[in-house]
N, CA and C of each residue as an Amber inpcrd file, in Angstrom:
protein
   240
  69.7570000  55.0450000  92.7450000  68.6950000  54.2620000  93.3680000
  67.3510000  54.7360000  92.8120000  66.5250000  53.8250000  92.3070000
  65.2260000  54.2250000  91.7550000  64.2800000  54.7070000  92.8590000
  63.4010000  55.6110000  92.4800000  62.4140000  56.1310000  93.4300000
  61.4230000  55.0380000  93.8040000  61.0100000  55.0410000  95.0480000
  60.0310000  54.0580000  95.5080000  58.6330000  54.4890000  95.1040000
  57.8400000  53.5400000  94.6800000  56.4430000  53.8230000  94.3400000
  55.5800000  53.6270000  95.5720000  54.6270000  54.5240000  95.7900000
  53.7200000  54.3250000  96.9310000  52.8450000  53.1010000  96.6960000
  52.5740000  52.3880000  97.7630000  51.7140000  51.2130000  97.6900000
  50.3320000  51.6000000  98.1920000  49.3300000  51.2440000  97.4370000
  47.9580000  51.5370000  97.8470000  47.6630000  50.8490000  99.1700000
  47.1040000  51.5930000 100.1150000  46.7630000  51.0210000 101.4220000
  45.7940000  49.8640000 101.2460000  44.7700000  50.0590000 100.4450000
  43.7780000  48.9940000 100.2700000  44.4030000  47.7540000  99.6530000
  45.2560000  47.9250000  98.6420000  45.8880000  46.7810000  97.9980000
  46.7490000  46.0250000  98.9910000  47.5170000  46.7420000  99.7920000
  48.3960000  46.1110000 100.7670000  47.5790000  45.3550000 101.8170000
  46.5200000  45.9730000 102.3340000  45.7150000  45.3200000 103.3690000
  44.9690000  44.1190000 102.8230000  44.4820000  44.2080000 101.5950000
  43.7940000  43.0680000 101.0010000  44.7370000  41.8790000 100.8990000
  45.9920000  42.1580000 100.5650000  46.9610000  41.0860000 100.4200000
  47.2530000  40.4370000 101.7640000  47.3430000  41.2340000 102.8410000
  47.6500000  40.6730000 104.1460000  46.3970000  40.1940000 104.8700000
  45.2750000  40.8880000 104.6610000  43.9730000  40.5100000 105.2300000
  44.0140000  40.3290000 106.7420000  44.7350000  41.2100000 107.4390000
  44.7850000  41.1690000 108.8930000  43.9550000  42.3040000 109.4760000
  43.3860000  42.0560000 110.6190000  42.6750000  43.1070000 111.3440000
  43.6620000  43.8050000 112.2760000  43.2550000  44.9420000 112.8060000
  44.0770000  45.6440000 113.7850000  44.3800000  44.7110000 114.9600000
  43.3730000  43.9950000 115.3950000  43.5410000  43.0950000 116.5410000
  44.4980000  41.9420000 116.2270000  44.3580000  41.3410000 115.0610000
  45.2440000  40.2270000 114.7300000  46.6880000  40.7040000 114.5400000
  46.8660000  41.9200000 114.0140000  48.2150000  42.4640000 113.8630000
  48.8310000  42.7870000 115.2160000  48.0230000  43.2610000 116.1480000
  48.5150000  43.5230000 117.5030000  48.9710000  42.2160000 118.1470000
  48.1870000  41.1660000 117.9650000  48.5650000  39.8470000 118.4920000
  49.8490000  39.3480000 117.8300000  49.9470000  39.5300000 116.5210000
  51.1400000  39.0970000 115.7930000  52.3800000  39.8350000 116.2970000
  52.2640000  41.1310000 116.5120000  53.4030000  41.8990000 117.0220000
  53.8270000  41.4170000 118.4050000  52.8590000  41.1170000 119.2320000
  53.1720000  40.5930000 120.5580000  53.9430000  39.2730000 120.4470000
  53.4720000  38.3980000 119.5800000  54.1390000  37.1130000 119.3560000
  55.5590000  37.3130000 118.8290000  55.7140000  38.1980000 117.8520000
  57.0370000  38.4420000 117.2680000  57.9980000  39.0440000 118.2990000
  57.4920000  39.9060000 119.1690000  58.3480000  40.4820000 120.2030000
  58.7700000  39.4440000 121.2370000  57.8500000  38.5480000 121.5980000
  58.2230000  37.4540000 122.5120000  59.2560000  36.5440000 121.8510000
  59.0590000  36.2840000 120.5560000  60.0220000  35.4670000 119.8220000
  61.4000000  36.1410000 119.8220000  61.4340000  37.4490000 119.6440000
  62.7090000  38.1760000 119.6330000  63.4130000  38.0470000 120.9800000
  62.6550000  38.1810000 122.0580000  63.2500000  38.0140000 123.3880000
  63.8420000  36.6180000 123.5480000  63.1210000  35.6060000 123.0720000
  63.6220000  34.2330000 123.1570000  64.8840000  34.0540000 122.3150000
  64.8880000  34.6430000 121.1290000  66.0640000  34.5510000 120.2660000
  67.2800000  35.1900000 120.9380000  67.0740000  36.3320000 121.5540000
  68.1900000  37.0110000 122.2330000  68.6930000  36.1920000 123.4230000
  67.7680000  35.6220000 124.1960000  68.1840000  34.8030000 125.3400000
  68.9560000  33.5610000 124.9000000  68.6140000  33.0530000 123.7250000
  69.2640000  31.8510000 123.2090000  70.5200000  32.1800000 122.4000000
  70.9060000  33.4660000 122.3750000  72.0610000  33.8970000 121.5760000
  71.9490000  33.4150000 120.1280000  70.7950000  33.6680000 119.5440000
  70.5160000  33.2250000 118.1790000  71.4540000  33.9010000 117.1850000
  71.5620000  33.2790000 116.0290000  72.3960000  33.8090000 114.9570000
  71.8520000  35.1500000 114.4740000  72.7540000  35.9680000 113.9570000
  72.3540000  37.2820000 113.4530000  71.2760000  37.1790000 112.3840000
  71.3430000  36.1740000 111.5400000  70.3460000  35.9990000 110.4810000
  68.9470000  35.7640000 111.0330000  68.8620000  35.0010000 112.0980000
  67.5560000  34.7440000 112.7280000  66.9860000  36.0150000 113.3440000
  67.8580000  36.7940000 113.9930000  67.4100000  38.0600000 114.5700000
  66.9790000  39.0360000 113.4780000  67.7010000  39.0350000 112.3700000
  67.3490000  39.9340000 111.2700000  66.0010000  39.5530000 110.6640000
  65.7490000  38.2720000 110.4700000  64.4450000  37.8320000 109.9510000
  63.3260000  38.2690000 110.8810000  63.5520000  38.1370000 112.1640000
  62.5590000  38.5570000 113.1420000  62.3520000  40.0730000 113.0920000
  63.4530000  40.8210000 112.9740000  63.3600000  42.2810000 112.9030000
  62.5540000  42.7140000 111.6820000  62.7950000  42.0760000 110.5520000
  62.0590000  42.4020000 109.3260000  60.5760000  42.0730000 109.4940000
  60.2750000  40.9360000 110.1000000  58.8760000  40.5510000 110.3290000
  58.1820000  41.5540000 111.2490000  58.8860000  42.0260000 112.2740000
  58.3190000  43.0350000 113.1740000  58.0520000  44.3220000 112.4010000
  58.9860000  44.7320000 111.5800000  58.8100000  45.9470000 110.7830000
  57.6260000  45.8590000 109.8440000  57.4710000  44.7200000 109.1940000
  56.3260000  44.5300000 108.2900000  55.0060000  44.5710000 109.0560000
  54.9770000  43.9000000 110.1930000  53.7500000  43.8800000 110.9920000
  53.4120000  45.2800000 111.4990000  54.4290000  46.0600000 111.8840000
  54.1870000  47.4350000 112.3280000  53.6470000  48.2810000 111.1790000
  54.2090000  48.0860000 109.9980000  53.7480000  48.8190000 108.8150000
  52.2950000  48.4700000 108.5280000  51.9970000  47.1870000 108.5320000
  50.6230000  46.7430000 108.2750000  49.6660000  47.2820000 109.3340000
  50.0890000  47.2600000 110.5930000  49.2370000  47.7650000 111.6740000
  48.9740000  49.2580000 111.5040000  50.0040000  50.0230000 111.1920000
  49.7890000  51.4630000 111.0390000  48.8230000  51.7500000 109.9060000
  48.9200000  51.0110000 108.8140000  48.0080000  51.2370000 107.6960000
  46.6040000  50.7040000 107.9780000  46.5100000  49.6370000 108.7500000
  45.1840000  49.1500000 109.1420000  44.4910000  50.1730000 110.0410000
  45.2580000  50.8110000 110.9220000  44.6880000  51.8500000 111.7830000
  44.2740000  53.0760000 110.9700000  45.0890000  53.4540000 110.0040000
  44.7280000  54.5720000 109.1330000  43.4400000  54.2530000 108.3890000
  43.3640000  53.0710000 107.8450000  42.1660000  52.6630000 107.0950000
  40.9340000  52.6710000 107.9980000  41.1100000  52.2430000 109.2380000
  39.9760000  52.1710000 110.1680000  39.5020000  53.5600000 110.6020000
  40.4270000  54.4610000 110.8850000  40.0550000  55.7230000 111.5200000
  40.1140000  56.9490000 110.6160000  40.6640000  56.8340000 109.4250000
  40.7060000  57.9820000 108.5240000  39.2910000  58.3190000 108.0780000
  38.8880000  59.5800000 108.2400000  37.5350000  59.9430000 107.8000000
  37.3540000  59.6520000 106.3150000  36.2090000  59.1270000 105.9710000
  35.9090000  58.8070000 104.5880000  35.5210000  60.0910000 103.8480000
  35.8500000  60.1700000 102.5480000  35.4190000  61.3330000 101.7530000
  33.9080000  61.4560000 101.7710000  33.4030000  62.6570000 101.6260000
  31.9690000  62.9230000 101.6860000  31.1920000  62.0830000 100.6700000
  31.7080000  61.9080000  99.4720000  31.0150000  61.1160000  98.4350000
  30.8640000  59.6640000  98.8900000  31.8660000  59.1170000  99.5280000
  31.7990000  57.7320000  99.9950000  30.8010000  57.5990000 101.1360000
  30.7130000  58.6170000 102.0010000  29.7640000  58.5660000 103.1050000
  28.3270000  58.6460000 102.6080000  28.0890000  59.4500000 101.5690000
  26.7500000  59.5660000 101.0070000  26.2880000  58.2590000 100.3690000
  27.2100000  57.5170000  99.7670000  26.8750000  56.2610000  99.1000000
  26.6120000  55.1560000 100.1110000  27.1590000  55.2850000 101.3150000
  27.0340000  54.2180000 102.3250000  25.6870000  54.1600000 102.9680000
């Protein structure tokens, strides 16, 4: 199995362009959708797609939070 390459946080966030708040809303929506799928005895494929979407949204949210709250390097703060 080939080694995974790290993905730049900025590159990933630029591609998704979601805020912490919008990702929180998206996760809430995806979780409600999952509950509905389970109540409806949805097919395994539908549940898996939902699970993957939840995982991606959680990943994006964690990186958006890191980007928001990680202290900036001193050089970047001086330029700001």
